[in-house]
C-alpha positions as CSV (number, residue, x, y, z in Angstrom):
1,M,-61.4,33.6,43.3
2,F,-60.9,33.5,46.6
3,C,-58.3,34.4,48.6
4,F,-56.2,31.5,50.2
5,N,-55.2,33.2,53.1
6,C,-59.1,34.5,54.6
7,G,-61.3,32.7,52.0
8,V,-63.2,36.1,50.8
9,Q,-64.2,36.3,46.9
10,Q,-62.5,38.6,44.8
11,P,-62.2,39.9,41.1
12,D,-60.1,37.7,39.4
13,D,-58.0,40.6,38.3
14,S,-56.9,41.0,42.0
15,N,-53.8,42.1,42.6
16,F,-54.0,41.6,46.6
17,C,-56.7,40.7,48.7
18,F,-59.3,43.6,49.7
19,N,-60.2,42.5,53.0
20,C,-56.8,40.7,54.6
21,G,-54.2,42.2,52.3
22,T,-52.8,39.5,50.6
23,A,-50.6,39.9,47.9
24,F,-51.7,37.5,45.0
25,S,-49.2,38.4,41.8
26,P,-47.5,41.6,40.5
27,P,-50.1,44.0,39.0
28,S,-49.9,44.7,35.6
29,S,-48.0,47.9,34.2
30,A,-51.1,48.7,32.1
31,T,-53.3,49.1,36.0
32,K,-55.2,52.1,35.9
33,I,-54.3,53.3,39.4
34,V,-51.3,51.8,41.3
35,T,-52.3,49.8,44.8
36,R,-49.8,47.6,44.5
37,R,-45.9,48.3,43.6
38,T,-43.6,46.0,42.2
39,E,-40.4,48.2,42.2
40,S,-38.9,48.5,45.5
41,I,-39.6,51.5,47.2
42,P,-36.9,54.1,47.7
43,K,-35.0,53.8,51.2
44,S,-35.1,57.3,51.8
45,L,-38.5,57.7,51.6
46,T,-38.9,54.6,54.4
47,D,-35.9,56.2,56.4
48,E,-37.9,59.6,56.8
49,I,-41.4,57.8,57.3
50,L,-39.8,55.7,60.2
51,T,-37.4,58.1,61.5
52,D,-40.7,60.6,62.1
53,I,-42.9,57.8,63.4
54,C,-39.8,55.6,65.6
55,S,-38.4,59.2,67.0
56,K,-41.7,59.5,69.0
57,H,-41.6,56.0,70.3
58,V,-38.1,55.5,71.4
59,K,-38.0,52.7,74.0
60,A,-35.7,49.9,75.5
61,T,-37.4,47.1,77.3
62,R,-36.6,42.9,77.5
63,R,-38.8,42.6,74.3
64,A,-38.6,45.9,72.6
65,M,-36.2,48.4,71.7
66,I,-37.7,50.9,69.4
67,G,-34.9,53.7,67.6
68,A,-34.9,56.9,65.2
69,P,-32.7,54.2,64.2
70,L,-31.2,51.9,66.5
71,P,-27.6,52.7,67.7
72,P,-25.5,49.7,66.0
73,Y,-23.8,49.5,69.2
74,A,-27.0,47.9,71.0
75,S,-26.6,44.1,71.6
76,E,-29.9,42.9,71.1
77,L,-29.0,44.7,67.6
78,N,-26.6,42.7,66.5
79,I,-28.1,39.6,67.9
80,A,-31.0,40.6,65.4
81,L,-29.2,41.2,62.5
82,T,-27.1,37.8,62.7
83,Q,-30.6,35.7,63.2
84,M,-32.7,37.6,60.9
85,H,-29.9,37.9,58.3
86,I,-30.2,41.4,57.9
87,P,-27.6,43.2,56.1
88,V,-25.5,45.4,58.0
89,N,-26.2,48.7,55.8
90,V,-29.6,48.4,56.4
91,D,-31.3,50.7,58.9
92,V,-33.0,48.8,61.8
93,Y,-35.9,51.1,63.9
94,I,-37.6,48.1,65.8
95,V,-36.4,45.1,67.4
96,L,-39.4,42.3,69.1
97,A,-37.9,39.2,70.6
98,T,-40.8,36.5,70.5
99,T,-38.7,34.2,72.0
100,V,-39.8,33.1,76.4
101,L,-36.9,34.7,77.7
102,G,-37.2,37.8,75.1
103,S,-34.2,37.4,73.1
104,P,-34.2,38.3,69.8
105,Q,-33.1,35.1,68.5
106,K,-36.4,34.9,67.2
107,G,-38.8,37.5,66.5
108,L,-39.1,40.5,63.8
109,A,-37.4,43.7,63.0
110,V,-38.5,47.1,60.9
111,T,-35.8,48.3,58.8
112,S,-35.6,50.2,55.8
113,D,-35.8,47.8,53.6
114,G,-39.4,46.1,55.2
115,I,-39.7,43.7,58.2
116,Y,-37.5,41.0,58.6
117,Y,-38.6,38.1,60.9
118,K,-37.4,34.6,62.2
119,L,-39.6,31.8,63.1
120,G,-37.7,29.1,63.5
121,E,-34.7,27.8,61.9
122,N,-35.7,27.4,58.5
123,E,-38.2,30.4,58.8
124,I,-36.5,32.9,57.9
125,G,-37.1,36.1,55.6
126,V,-38.3,39.3,54.8
127,M,-41.7,41.1,54.2
128,R,-40.7,44.1,51.9
129,W,-42.7,47.3,52.4
130,E,-44.2,47.1,48.5
131,N,-45.8,43.6,49.7
132,L,-47.6,45.1,52.6
133,S,-50.7,46.7,53.5
134,P,-52.4,48.3,56.5
135,H,-54.5,45.9,56.7
136,A,-51.9,43.2,56.7
137,V,-51.4,43.8,60.1
138,S,-53.4,42.8,63.5
139,H,-53.6,41.5,66.8
140,N,-55.7,39.4,69.0
141,N,-55.8,39.3,73.2
142,A,-53.7,36.1,73.3
143,G,-50.7,38.3,73.1
144,E,-50.1,37.4,69.5
145,L,-49.3,40.0,66.6
146,F,-49.9,39.1,62.8
147,V,-48.0,40.6,60.1
148,G,-48.8,39.2,56.0
149,D,-49.2,35.4,56.9
150,F,-47.0,35.1,59.9
151,A,-47.9,34.9,63.7
152,F,-45.2,36.6,66.7
153,S,-46.2,35.6,70.0
154,L,-45.3,38.8,72.0
155,Y,-46.6,37.5,75.6
156,D,-47.7,40.8,76.3
157,E,-51.2,42.0,75.3
158,N,-50.4,45.6,75.8
159,L,-46.8,45.6,73.8
160,V,-49.1,43.7,71.1
161,K,-51.5,46.4,70.7
162,E,-48.4,49.6,71.1
163,M,-46.8,47.2,68.1
164,F,-49.9,47.0,66.2
165,A,-51.3,50.6,66.5
166,L,-47.3,51.4,65.7
167,L,-46.7,49.0,62.5
168,F,-50.4,50.5,61.5
169,E,-49.6,54.1,61.4
170,I,-46.0,52.6,59.4
171,L,-48.1,51.1,56.7
172,C,-50.3,54.2,56.4
173,Q,-48.0,56.4,56.0
174,I,-46.1,54.5,53.3
175,S,-49.6,53.5,51.5
176,E,-50.5,57.4,51.8
177,R,-47.1,58.2,50.1
178,V,-46.6,55.8,47.4
179,Y,-50.0,53.5,46.9
180,L,-52.1,56.2,46.3
181,K,-52.1,58.2,43.0
182,E,-53.1,61.9,43.2
183,K,-55.6,62.6,40.3
184,P,-54.1,65.1,38.0
185,V,-55.9,68.4,37.4
186,L,-55.8,70.7,34.4
187,S,-55.7,73.9,36.7
188,K,-52.4,74.7,38.7
189,K,-54.4,77.3,40.5
190,Q,-53.4,76.6,44.4
191,Y,-55.4,77.4,47.1
192,I,-54.3,78.2,50.3
193,I,-56.6,75.6,53.2
194,T,-57.0,77.3,56.7
195,Q,-57.9,75.9,59.8
196,E,-61.5,78.3,59.3
197,I,-62.1,76.2,55.8
198,L,-61.9,73.2,57.1
199,N,-63.9,74.1,60.4
200,Q,-66.7,75.4,57.5
201,I,-66.2,72.1,55.6
202,Y,-66.3,70.0,58.7
203,I,-69.8,72.0,60.0
204,E,-71.2,71.3,56.5
205,C,-70.6,67.7,56.8
206,Q,-72.2,67.5,59.8
207,N,-75.7,69.1,58.9
208,F,-75.6,67.1,55.6
209,Q,-74.8,63.7,58.0
210,V,-78.3,65.3,60.3
211,A,-80.2,65.7,57.5
212,H,-79.4,63.1,55.7
213,P,-79.8,59.7,58.2
214,S,-78.5,56.7,56.9
215,K,-76.7,53.3,58.1
216,S,-74.0,53.6,55.6
217,Y,-72.3,56.5,57.0
218,F,-68.8,54.6,59.3
219,S,-66.8,56.5,62.4
220,G,-63.5,55.7,61.4
221,V,-61.7,53.4,63.1
222,E,-62.7,50.1,61.6
223,L,-62.9,51.3,57.7
224,M,-60.2,54.0,57.5
225,P,-57.4,51.1,56.8
226,K,-59.3,50.4,53.6
227,F,-59.0,53.7,52.1
228,N,-55.7,53.9,53.6
229,I,-56.1,56.4,55.6
230,S,-53.6,57.2,58.3
231,R,-55.1,58.0,62.2
232,Q,-53.7,60.8,62.7
233,V,-56.2,62.0,60.1
234,Q,-59.7,63.4,61.0
235,L,-63.0,61.9,59.6
236,F,-65.7,64.5,58.9
237,L,-68.3,62.1,57.0
238,G,-67.3,58.6,56.2
239,Y,-69.9,56.3,53.7
240,D,-69.8,53.0,53.1
241,S,-72.0,52.1,49.7
242,S,-71.1,48.3,49.2
243,I,-73.3,45.7,50.2
244,M,-71.3,44.2,52.7
245,K,-70.2,47.4,54.3
246,N,-66.6,45.9,54.2
247,G,-65.4,49.5,53.1
248,N,-64.5,48.4,49.3
249,L,-66.9,51.1,48.0
250,G,-67.0,54.6,49.1
251,F,-65.5,57.8,50.6
252,A,-64.1,59.9,52.8
253,I,-64.0,63.5,53.3
254,T,-61.3,64.6,56.3
255,N,-59.4,67.3,57.5
256,N,-56.9,66.1,55.0
257,G,-58.6,65.8,51.7
258,I,-61.2,63.5,50.1
259,Y,-60.4,59.9,49.4
260,C,-62.7,57.9,47.0
261,R,-62.4,53.9,46.7
262,R,-64.2,52.0,44.2
263,S,-62.8,48.5,44.4
264,K,-59.5,48.1,43.4
265,E,-59.3,51.7,42.2
266,M,-58.3,54.5,44.8
267,Y,-58.1,57.9,44.6
268,Y,-57.1,60.9,47.0
269,F,-58.0,64.6,46.0
270,S,-56.1,67.5,48.3
271,Y,-58.7,70.2,48.9
272,S,-56.4,72.6,46.5
273,D,-56.8,69.8,43.8
274,F,-60.9,69.1,44.6
275,A,-61.5,72.9,44.1
276,N,-59.6,72.5,40.8
277,L,-61.9,69.8,39.9
278,A,-64.4,70.5,37.1
279,H,-67.5,69.3,35.2
280,I,-68.5,67.2,38.8
281,V,-72.0,65.9,37.5
282,V,-74.8,63.7,39.4
283,D,-75.5,60.7,37.4
284,S,-78.6,58.7,39.3
285,F,-76.4,57.3,42.1
286,L,-73.2,58.4,41.1
287,I,-71.3,61.4,41.2
288,K,-68.4,61.7,38.5
289,S,-65.7,64.3,37.2
290,G,-65.0,62.6,34.0
291,T,-64.0,59.0,34.4
292,V,-63.6,59.3,37.9
293,I,-66.3,58.0,40.4
294,L,-66.1,60.2,43.4
295,A,-69.4,58.8,45.4
296,E,-71.7,56.4,44.7
297,A,-75.0,56.4,47.0
298,S,-76.3,53.2,48.2
299,F,-79.4,51.4,46.6
300,S,-81.4,51.9,50.1
301,D,-80.6,55.9,50.2
302,G,-81.7,56.2,46.9
303,S,-80.7,59.2,44.0
304,K,-81.7,61.7,45.9
305,F,-79.0,61.3,48.7
306,A,-76.8,61.4,45.8
307,T,-77.9,64.9,44.4
308,D,-78.1,65.9,48.1
309,L,-74.2,65.3,48.4
310,F,-73.5,66.3,45.0
311,N,-74.5,69.6,46.2
312,L,-72.3,69.3,49.7
313,Y,-69.5,68.6,47.0
314,R,-70.4,71.5,45.2
315,K,-70.2,73.4,48.9
316,I,-66.8,72.6,49.7
317,Q,-65.3,73.7,46.2
318,N,-67.3,77.0,46.8
319,I,-65.9,77.4,50.4
320,I,-62.3,76.9,48.9
321,K,-62.9,79.4,46.6
322,S,-64.7,82.3,48.3
323,A,-61.5,81.8,51.0
324,N,-59.2,82.5,48.6
């Protein structure tokens, strides 16, 4: 089937578009790895994430108000509550006005429930957090911010870039805490990951990249949203083995752990969990642990690349274990 929003072809059983993030239908309860959720995300979690991020960007201008959350006496907040039909018991963290004069009679509001919006008299609604992904937000150079299926004109290119970065960070944090499922491991040994260990892993990743030139490496910014990786995370080694280089297949080794994606299945391993993984094997182009595909070499890089990558993974495990 094809995405009705961006037109990119999708697997027939997809629950959301892997290119633009548009939701198709609620996932089956038998979904192996949860990448979308039908149940509501706990308010305590969204409040924690929004408070942490918005507290670093508090501001009050004609078009944008940001708080952690916004104080109830703010006049613009009261207008937004009325115009966007926001319940009074919902905490509001960001209000953006899209009217020419900068009044929130039209615009959007970021809340603990989701993103409320009003585009016109008959275009009022809310986009729930469980129906949004990091790549559901974008912008252009004409002062427009896109969230889901909607465009919001802010008449200020710098403000648009700022709000895009802020919403992207919020959605990444929610995705990391909710959508990515950590693979359970049998061993309960906990490894302490020090900066020295991370430095050694970083050096090994750099050495690997120098020794194995490939067109499949990515620097991070353009594909990290595909792996639901926050911009606060430092990328050590990113690899996209998909034919179209669209981030649907690959892995990312970071200072936060290792992320793996194979179509709609996504896994995240902290370094402690990764060190506990047993029976990592290389099978032609694939590196596996049980039924989990940790990485797949592109056709152009071949099985030799996969074998050397397998050795890199084993080195990372040994670095962690030898330091503990």
